[in-house]
N, C-alpha and C positions, 0 to 999 in steps of 0.2 A: 787523942789525935790533936796535932798542932794545927791551928787555923792559918789561913793564907796571910792574914795581917802579921802574925808572929813570924811566919817564914820569910817575909820581906826584910826582916831585921837580922836574919841569920847569914853571916858571911864567914867563910872559912879562915880568912887572914886579913891583915891590912894590906893595902896596895902601896904603890910608890910612885912619886912624881919623877918621871924619867927625863923630861925636857920641858922647857918653857919657851914658847915661840911667840915672837912679836911681829906684827906687820906694821912697820912705821908709817906707811902710806899705802893708799890703794894702788894696786897694780905694780908694786915694787916687791923685790924679793924679801921674804920673811927671814928673820934671824933668830938665833937662840941666845938666851941670856941665862946666867947662873941663878939670879934672884930678881924678884920684882915685887912691887906693891900692888895688891888687889884692893879695889875700892868699890863699895856698893854704889850702884847708879852709874858707874863708869866702866868698870872692867879692869884690865891690866894697864896701869899707867905707863905710857910710852907706846901703846898700841894705837893705831889710827882710830879705832872705834871708841877709844876713851877720851877723844877730844871734846865730846859734848855729853853732858849728863843725860841719862835716859830717865824720863819722868813717868812714862806710862807703864802700867803693869806688863803689857805685852812686850814693850822694848826691853824691860828689865829681865825678861826670860832668856835673853841671849847675851848676857854680860861676859860669859866665858864659853869657849868651845873646848871639848876634851875628845881625845881619840885614844883608843886602846893600843898600846905598844904591840901586843900580840897579833894585831891585825895587819901591821905593816908588811911582814913577809908574805901574807896572803894576797894583799893588794899588789905587791911587786910581782908575785908569780902570775896573777891574772893579767897583768900588764906586760908580761914577758920581759921583766926587768930583773937584774940580779939583786937589787935592793932599792929601797926608797928612803930618801932623806925626809924626815918628818916635816921639815920646813916647806916642802912642796905642797903638802896637804893643807897648810894654812890654818891648822887648829892651834889654839893657845897652849893647851897642856897635853902632854903625852903621859898616860898613866898605865902602869903595869900591875899585874897581880890579881885582877878580877874582871868580871863581866860588867862593863860600863852600863849596859842597858838595865842591869839589876840595881843600879844606883838610883833609879827613878821609881818611886812608889806607884803602884797601880791604883792606889786609893787617894782620891783628891783631898779627903779630910785628914790624911796622915802622911804628909810629905816626909821624906827621909832627909836628914841633915848630916852633912859630911864635913869632917875636918880635912883641910889641906895644911899640913904642918900644924904647929901649935896655935896659930892665930886665926886663920881664915876658916869661915864656915860657908858652905855652899849648899844649894838644893838643885838637883838635876831637874830640868824642865821639859825636856823632850829630845827627839833625835836631831842630829845635825846632818841634814841631807846634803849631798855633794852639789856643787854648782857646775855650770858648763865649763868653767876654767879647768876642771880636772881633765877634760879631753885634751886640752892644749898642753897642760903640764905633764900628763902621764902618757899621752899618746892615744891612738885610736882604741876605744873601749875603756878609757880611764874613768869616765863618768859611771859606766855600769859596774866597773870593778869596785867603786866606792859605795855603790848603793847597798844599804844595809850594814856598811862598815865605816860610815863617815863619822861616827862618834855621837856625842850628845852635846846639848846646850845646857847652861846652868846660870843661876842667879847667885850673886854674892850676898850672903846674909850678914856676914861680919867681915870687915876688911882686915888687912894686915900684910905682913911680908910672907912670901913663900919662896922656897928655893929648891933647886934640883936636888933630888934625893929625899925630900920630905915624905913622911908617911901620909897615907890617905886612909881614913877609917870612919866608920859610922859613929856619929856623935853620941848616940844613946848607949854606946858600948865603951867600957873603959879600955883605952888604948894599951895600957900596960898588960892587960890580960889577953890581948889579941895575938894568936900565933902569927909570926911574921916570917914570910918566905925569904926575906932578905937578910936575916941575921944568922 
């Protein structure tokens, strides 16, 4: 029988980075970019949250926010909208191909490390709960539509360049042997 520690490292395929979203300033519209530099202690360079280095371990846990692409149609349906532009949700990265919640290890002594493209390594640190702005941006019930589907937060372990279309995979697993949904 396989133990739970081993099961947390089993994923059926690699994921894919579908969009990169920057928030240039607080309370301004978010925008998508094709590629960006991710830097430990800062986040995505060009995002307003990267203006100041995060020094405490607690602040470093939220260098990135990720949301699952597969949840966008669900959130739209719950908000009675035909679709949702990911920029409205103000998460940095939109990832498809797997369950983002499974990217966080349930074992504090064994964090899971993920590749974003060939250079960047991240570790998922927790859920990314919605803020009250979702009610304003998505309409009545927008906050509740996002609960449980707001994505995750992550810390950048190794910086570098990422771009739309990059693969996302568990670092302990050779990427070349991962079955890929997108090829």
